[in-house]
C-alpha positions as CSV (number, residue, x, y, z in Angstrom):
1,M,-0.1,-0.1,-0.1
2,N,1.5,3.4,-0.9
3,T,1.1,6.2,1.7
4,I,1.9,9.8,1.0
5,L,4.5,11.8,2.7
6,R,3.4,15.7,2.6
7,T,6.2,18.1,3.3
8,W,6.6,21.9,3.4
9,T,9.8,24.0,4.1
10,F,10.4,27.5,5.7
11,W,13.0,29.5,7.3
12,I,12.8,31.4,10.6
13,H,15.3,33.4,12.6
14,A,16.9,31.1,15.1
15,V,15.8,33.0,18.1
16,L,12.1,32.2,17.1
17,E,12.6,28.4,17.6
18,E,11.2,27.8,20.8
19,E,7.9,30.0,19.9
20,C,7.9,28.0,16.3
21,R,8.0,24.8,18.0
22,D,5.2,25.5,20.5
23,D,2.8,27.0,17.9
24,L,3.6,24.2,15.4
25,E,2.8,21.6,18.2
26,A,-0.4,23.3,19.6
27,F,-1.7,24.7,16.1
28,V,-0.6,22.7,13.3
29,L,0.7,19.3,14.2
30,N,-1.9,18.2,16.8
31,R,-4.5,19.1,14.1
32,M,-3.0,16.9,11.6
33,R,-2.6,14.0,14.0
34,E,-6.4,14.1,15.0
35,A,-7.4,14.2,11.3
36,P,-8.7,11.0,9.6
37,G,-6.0,9.3,7.5
38,N,-3.2,10.8,9.1
39,R,-0.4,8.4,10.3
40,R,2.4,10.7,11.6
41,A,2.9,14.6,11.9
42,S,6.4,16.1,12.8
43,A,8.6,19.1,12.6
44,L,12.2,19.1,11.8
45,F,14.4,21.9,12.7
46,R,17.9,22.3,11.3
47,D,20.4,25.0,12.4
48,A,21.8,26.8,9.4
49,G,24.5,28.2,11.7
50,D,24.0,32.1,10.4
51,G,21.1,32.7,12.8
52,T,18.6,31.0,10.9
53,L,16.5,27.7,11.1
54,E,15.2,25.4,8.4
55,V,12.0,23.8,9.5
56,V,10.3,21.0,7.7
57,V,6.7,20.2,8.7
58,L,6.3,16.7,7.3
59,S,3.1,14.4,7.7
60,V,2.3,10.8,6.5
61,W,-1.3,10.2,5.1
62,D,-3.2,7.1,3.9
63,S,-4.3,8.7,0.6
64,M,-4.5,12.0,-1.3
65,R,-8.1,11.8,-0.5
66,H,-7.1,12.2,3.1
67,I,-5.1,15.2,2.5
68,R,-7.5,16.9,0.5
69,D,-10.0,16.5,3.0
70,F,-7.6,17.9,5.7
71,A,-6.4,20.7,3.9
72,G,-9.1,21.7,1.4
73,P,-9.1,22.6,-2.3
74,D,-6.0,24.5,-1.9
75,Y,-4.0,21.5,-0.6
76,L,-1.0,22.6,-2.5
77,Q,-0.8,25.9,-0.7
78,P,1.1,26.1,2.5
79,V,-0.6,27.7,5.3
80,I,0.9,30.4,7.7
81,L,-0.8,31.2,10.8
82,A,-1.6,35.2,10.8
83,A,0.4,35.6,13.9
84,H,3.4,34.3,12.2
85,Q,3.0,36.2,8.7
86,G,6.2,38.5,9.4
87,K,8.1,35.8,11.4
88,V,8.8,33.7,8.3
89,F,11.3,35.2,6.1
90,D,11.4,32.7,3.3
91,R,9.5,29.5,2.5
92,E,8.9,27.2,-0.2
93,P,5.9,28.2,-2.5
94,A,4.2,25.0,-2.4
95,V,3.7,21.6,-0.4
96,H,5.1,18.8,-1.9
97,H,3.7,15.0,-1.8
98,Y,5.5,11.7,-2.3
99,P,4.3,8.3,-2.7
100,I,5.9,5.9,-0.1
101,N,5.7,2.2,-0.7
102,D,5.1,0.6,3.0
103,A,5.9,-3.0,2.1
104,P,8.8,-4.4,3.9
105,L,12.4,-4.5,2.4
106,W,12.5,-8.4,2.3
107,L,9.0,-8.3,0.6
108,L,10.3,-5.9,-2.3
109,K,13.0,-8.4,-2.8
110,V,10.8,-11.3,-3.0
111,A,8.4,-9.6,-5.1
112,S,11.3,-8.5,-7.7
113,G,12.5,-12.0,-7.9
């Protein structure tokens, strides 16, 4: 069965890391985790070493239908909370979706002969 990895990347100033983590958890990740068809939702933070952080929000879904049900008709458009509009200084213009094959590696080897 293929699941879908959904990702979106944005950049913030490092001094906002704690606030960003708290807000993502409270307003974004928990909402995703509670949505039907969601298997996982997380945020990854990478220090760029120049006072900025790269933030990747990722989630795994059972299907694109579940993503559309969650995100609505503009499911390719990232949503930035109004309170954070000025805090995100750069962002990817669209959300990305990647199919994931959930079959165990040994099963893929057997199936391929």
